[in-house]
N, C-alpha and C positions, 0 to 999 in steps of 0.2 A: 284554194287554200283550205277550205273546210273539209275536203275529201282526204287530205294527207296528214301525216304526222300526228301530233297529239290531238289536234282538233278533230281529225277524222276518227281517231281511236275512241274518243269519248262521245262521238256522234253529234257534234254541233251542226246546226242547220241554219242557213240564212232564211230570214223571214221577211224583212223589209228594211228600208233605209230612207233617209231624207237628206237635206243639205248638211246637217251637222249631227245626225243621229243614225244609229243602227239597232236593229232588233234581231237577235239570234235565239234559237231554241235548242234545247237538249232533252230529247225524250228520256223518260225514266227507263233504266235498264238494271237488271238484277246485279250485274257485275260492277255497277257504280255505287251500290248500296254500302253505307258505312256501318249500319246496325241491322244485321239479318233478322233480329227479333221484331223490329218495327218496320223494316223496309224503307227507312229514311235514307236518302242519298247522302253520301260522304260530302264533306265540305270542299274537298279538293276540286272535284269537277265543277262545282258552282263558282269557286274562285276563278278557275280557268275560263269559264263561260263569261264572267264579268270582265276579266282581263282582256279577252279577245274582243268583246263587244265595245269596250271603252277604247281600245286601240283602233278598231275599225272606224269608230266615230270620228277619230282624228283624221283618218284618211278620207272619210266622207267630206269633212269640212275643207280639207286641203284640196280635194279633187283628184288625188293621185296617191299611190303608195310612195312612202318615203321611210327609210329606216328610222326606227325609234326604239327607245329602251324604257321600260317601266321603271321610273324613279321611285314612285310611292304609289301604293294602292291599298287603301284602307277598306276593309269589308266589315260591315256591322250586320251581324245576323239578328233578325227580328224573331224568326221562328223556323222550325224545320219545314222543309218542302214536303208536301203531301205525297205519300207513297203512290206510285203508279202514274203520277202526273208529269207532263212535260214542264220543265223549268224554262221560263222565258226571261231573257235579259234585254232590257231596253237601256241604251246608253247614249249620252250626248257629249260632244266636245263644246264646252261653253266659252272657252277662251283660247285663242291660238296666238302665241307670241313667236318671236324669231327662233328661240331655242327650246321653248316649253309649250306643252299643250295641257290644258286643265280639263278634266273629265268628271262625269258623275253618272251613276246608273242605278237601276233597280232590277232585282231578280224577283220573279213571282211565279206562281204556278196556275195562273188563269185569271187572277184579279189583281191588277196593278195597284189597287187601293189597299190590298192586303199583302204587302211584300214579304218575301223570304229574307232578303238582304238588301242593303244599300251599299253602294261603292262610291268612293271619291278618290281621285288620283291625279298624278302628274306624269307625263311622258316627256323624256328628253328627246328633242329632234336631233338626229345625227346627220351631219353633212355626208353625202355619198362618198366623198374623197376619204373620209375618216372611217368608213365602214370596212370591217375586216376583209370582206370579199371583193371590194371595189377593184383591187389590183388584178384579181383573177378574172373578173368580168371584162376588164380592158384588154386582157391578153388574147 
């Protein structure tokens, strides 16, 4: 998954995971910079990194991939990521219900105690029968 599509384009990399958490990294790249004068990464790639890490944390807790949709993802920026450094997202799924999964995460550039951003969100769990491509897969 991390080699294709949007995640592959922005260069997300798997780092580690546990029973209910995932850690992804995104190396600094010039084409992801939002302000060429400072070299600070744009916010979009950091949002995508946190969205993917929190989503994958749900799958880690569930023990398998299951379709889901981001219902709400709040990102609170604390500071700009340091130019030239890899941004790391650590995320956990702290509550899994029948139809919803609750997540939180932190993005940092080397020191988790000095975060770049915090994330909190909710994913809606989609029944495979309700997934748009389920009928195609069955054919």
